[in-house]
C-alpha positions as CSV (number, residue, x, y, z in Angstrom):
1,M,0.1,-0.4,-0.1
2,S,1.4,3.2,-1.1
3,Q,2.0,6.4,1.6
4,T,-0.7,8.5,-0.2
5,S,-3.4,5.6,0.4
6,R,-2.5,5.1,4.0
7,T,-2.8,8.7,4.7
8,R,-6.2,8.7,3.2
9,K,-7.2,5.8,5.1
10,T,-6.3,7.3,8.5
11,K,-8.3,10.4,7.5
12,T,-11.3,8.7,7.0
13,L,-11.1,6.8,10.1
14,D,-10.4,10.0,12.0
15,S,-13.7,11.7,10.2
16,A,-15.7,8.5,11.4
17,R,-14.5,8.8,15.1
18,S,-15.2,12.2,15.1
19,A,-18.9,12.4,13.7
20,P,-20.5,11.4,16.9
21,N,-19.0,14.2,18.7
22,N,-19.9,16.9,16.0
23,F,-23.6,15.3,16.0
24,H,-23.8,15.9,19.7
25,Q,-22.5,19.2,20.0
26,I,-25.3,20.2,17.1
27,C,-28.1,18.5,18.9
28,K,-26.6,20.3,22.6
29,A,-26.5,23.7,20.7
30,R,-30.0,23.2,19.2
31,K,-31.5,22.2,22.6
32,T,-29.8,25.3,24.3
33,S,-31.3,27.5,21.6
34,R,-34.7,25.9,22.2
35,L,-34.5,26.1,26.0
36,S,-33.4,29.8,25.4
37,E,-36.3,30.7,23.4
38,K,-38.6,29.3,25.9
39,A,-37.1,31.2,28.6
40,Q,-37.4,34.2,26.6
41,S,-41.0,33.6,26.2
42,R,-41.6,33.4,30.2
43,M,-39.7,36.8,30.7
44,P,-42.4,39.0,31.7
45,A,-42.6,42.2,29.6
46,K,-41.8,45.5,31.2
47,E,-44.0,46.8,34.0
48,T,-46.4,49.3,32.9
49,L,-46.9,52.7,34.9
50,Q,-50.2,51.9,35.5
51,A,-49.4,48.3,37.0
52,F,-46.7,50.1,39.0
53,L,-49.2,52.5,41.0
54,S,-51.1,51.5,44.1
55,P,-52.9,53.1,46.8
56,Q,-50.2,51.6,49.2
57,R,-47.2,53.1,47.1
58,L,-48.6,56.5,46.9
59,R,-49.2,56.5,50.3
60,E,-45.7,55.7,51.1
61,L,-44.4,58.6,48.6
62,A,-46.6,61.3,49.8
63,G,-47.3,60.5,53.6
64,L,-50.6,59.9,55.1
65,K,-51.9,63.7,55.4
66,V,-50.6,64.4,51.7
67,Y,-52.4,61.4,50.1
68,A,-55.7,62.2,52.0
69,R,-55.8,65.6,50.0
70,G,-55.0,63.8,47.0
71,E,-57.8,61.4,47.4
72,K,-60.4,63.9,48.1
73,Y,-59.1,65.6,44.4
74,A,-59.5,62.3,42.7
75,D,-62.8,61.4,44.4
76,G,-64.0,64.9,43.4
77,G,-63.2,64.7,39.6
78,A,-60.6,67.2,39.7
79,V,-58.5,65.1,37.4
80,R,-58.0,65.5,33.7
81,L,-55.7,63.2,32.0
82,H,-54.2,64.4,28.7
83,E,-51.4,61.6,28.1
84,H,-51.2,57.9,29.0
85,T,-48.4,55.6,27.8
86,R,-46.9,52.6,29.3
87,D,-44.2,54.4,31.5
88,E,-45.8,58.2,31.7
89,A,-48.7,59.9,32.0
90,I,-49.5,63.9,32.2
91,G,-52.8,65.4,33.3
92,E,-54.0,68.4,34.8
93,V,-55.3,68.8,38.5
94,M,-57.6,71.5,39.4
95,G,-56.9,72.9,42.8
96,S,-56.6,76.4,44.1
97,Q,-55.8,76.8,40.0
98,P,-55.1,74.4,37.0
99,Y,-51.4,72.3,37.8
100,R,-49.9,70.5,35.3
101,V,-48.8,66.9,36.6
102,G,-46.8,64.5,35.2
103,L,-45.9,60.8,36.5
104,R,-42.8,58.6,35.0
105,L,-41.7,55.0,35.6
106,T,-38.1,55.0,35.5
107,P,-35.7,52.0,36.4
108,K,-35.1,54.0,39.6
109,G,-38.7,54.2,40.5
110,L,-41.5,56.5,40.1
111,V,-40.8,60.2,39.2
112,A,-43.6,63.1,39.7
113,E,-43.6,66.6,38.5
114,C,-46.1,69.2,39.3
115,T,-46.2,73.2,38.8
116,C,-47.5,73.7,42.0
117,P,-45.2,75.2,44.7
118,A,-45.2,72.2,46.8
119,M,-43.6,69.6,44.5
120,S,-40.4,71.8,45.0
121,D,-40.7,73.0,48.2
122,Y,-41.9,69.5,49.9
123,G,-41.7,66.6,47.4
124,F,-44.3,64.5,46.3
125,C,-47.7,66.5,46.3
126,K,-51.3,66.1,46.4
127,H,-51.7,66.4,42.6
128,A,-49.6,64.1,42.0
129,V,-51.1,61.5,44.1
130,A,-54.9,62.7,42.7
131,L,-53.3,61.8,38.9
132,G,-51.8,58.6,40.4
133,L,-55.1,57.4,41.8
134,H,-57.0,58.3,38.9
135,L,-54.8,56.3,36.8
136,I,-55.3,53.3,38.7
137,D,-58.9,53.1,37.5
138,A,-58.3,54.7,34.1
139,P,-58.3,52.5,30.5
140,P,-55.1,50.7,29.3
141,P,-52.6,53.2,28.2
142,T,-51.8,53.8,24.5
143,A,-49.2,52.3,22.6
144,K,-48.0,55.6,21.0
145,R,-48.0,59.3,22.6
146,T,-51.3,61.4,22.0
147,V,-51.1,65.2,21.3
148,K,-50.1,67.1,24.5
149,A,-53.0,69.6,25.5
150,R,-52.1,73.1,25.1
151,K,-50.7,74.5,28.4
152,V,-53.0,77.5,29.8
153,V,-50.9,80.4,29.8
154,P,-51.7,82.5,32.9
155,D,-51.8,86.2,32.9
156,D,-49.6,88.4,34.7
157,F,-51.6,88.8,37.9
158,T,-52.5,84.8,37.8
159,E,-48.8,84.0,37.1
160,R,-47.5,86.5,40.2
161,Y,-50.0,85.7,42.6
162,P,-51.2,82.1,41.8
163,N,-52.8,81.3,45.1
164,I,-54.9,84.6,45.5
165,A,-56.2,84.0,42.0
166,G,-57.1,80.5,42.7
167,W,-58.4,81.4,46.0
168,I,-60.9,84.3,44.6
169,K,-62.7,81.5,42.5
170,D,-64.1,80.1,45.6
171,G,-63.8,82.5,48.4
172,W,-63.2,86.4,48.5
173,I,-60.1,88.8,49.3
174,E,-61.1,92.0,51.0
175,I,-58.6,95.1,50.5
176,G,-59.0,98.2,52.6
177,R,-59.9,98.8,56.4
178,D,-63.3,97.6,57.2
179,G,-63.9,99.6,60.7
180,H,-63.6,96.6,62.6
181,S,-60.0,95.9,62.4
182,T,-56.6,97.5,61.5
183,S,-55.9,95.2,58.7
184,I,-55.4,96.5,55.1
185,I,-56.2,92.9,53.6
186,R,-58.3,89.8,54.6
187,V,-58.8,86.7,53.0
188,L,-62.1,84.8,53.9
189,D,-64.0,81.7,52.9
190,E,-67.0,81.5,51.4
191,G,-69.3,79.1,53.2
192,G,-68.9,75.4,52.7
193,R,-65.6,75.4,50.5
194,V,-63.1,74.9,53.8
195,L,-65.0,76.3,57.1
196,D,-68.5,74.8,57.6
197,E,-69.9,78.2,57.9
198,G,-67.3,80.4,56.2
199,G,-65.1,83.1,57.7
200,L,-61.9,84.7,58.1
201,I,-58.9,82.9,57.0
202,W,-56.2,85.2,57.6
203,E,-55.7,89.2,57.7
204,G,-52.6,91.4,57.5
205,G,-50.9,93.9,55.4
206,T,-50.3,96.7,58.1
207,R,-46.4,96.0,57.8
208,H,-45.9,97.3,54.3
209,R,-47.3,100.4,52.4
210,S,-46.5,99.2,49.0
211,M,-49.6,97.2,47.4
212,D,-47.3,94.4,45.7
213,K,-45.7,93.7,49.4
214,I,-49.2,93.7,50.6
215,L,-50.4,91.3,48.1
216,Q,-47.0,89.3,48.1
217,E,-47.7,88.9,51.8
218,A,-51.4,87.9,51.2
219,E,-50.3,85.5,48.5
220,D,-47.5,83.7,50.8
221,A,-50.3,83.3,53.8
222,I,-52.5,81.4,51.5
223,A,-49.8,79.1,50.4
224,D,-49.0,78.5,53.8
225,W,-52.4,78.0,54.7
226,M,-53.1,75.8,52.3
227,Q,-50.1,73.5,53.0
228,N,-51.3,72.8,56.6
229,N,-54.6,72.5,56.0
């Protein structure tokens, strides 16, 4: 037998011996691929904002007192939902004035935004709670973003004194001396809005001569009162 024939015979035997191993590796790879596909099919989809929200979570974020105020807004129909996707919602909550509120689910948790002063000063506000509670019972989110509602542009007075502008929708403010008090400005409640029978909420203005400063004092007083009541 020539050397070339012996070489060919050796290669043929080697190929025959390695064939079962190659077949085993191919089967193993296919089996692994099928298992990977099954594992992926069982993996849960990313949780939506709506599924993430619950009264308990909102209560933990806002605290009992703020949560109770937000619950009243939600129950009273003060929430308008403008946009709702899988991980984000934007709406408007009617408080002392319309506030634009946003909730967004991120890998780090729930992020809230609101145009009210309390959000920047104290954190998760009652308007964010109201939007969250509204979302829990809302229809499922849309796959695509909807057209955002046009933002309300306040006038100069409303922009400068938002709490006063909101207050006079249901209550009223008196400016000038009334013969019964030395105060210059008084914030009063219309019966049934906050107090059972209406009445004086705050009075002041004696420390300033400038009307701008008097109004600003009333603005700050209303903000403080609303935060604590």
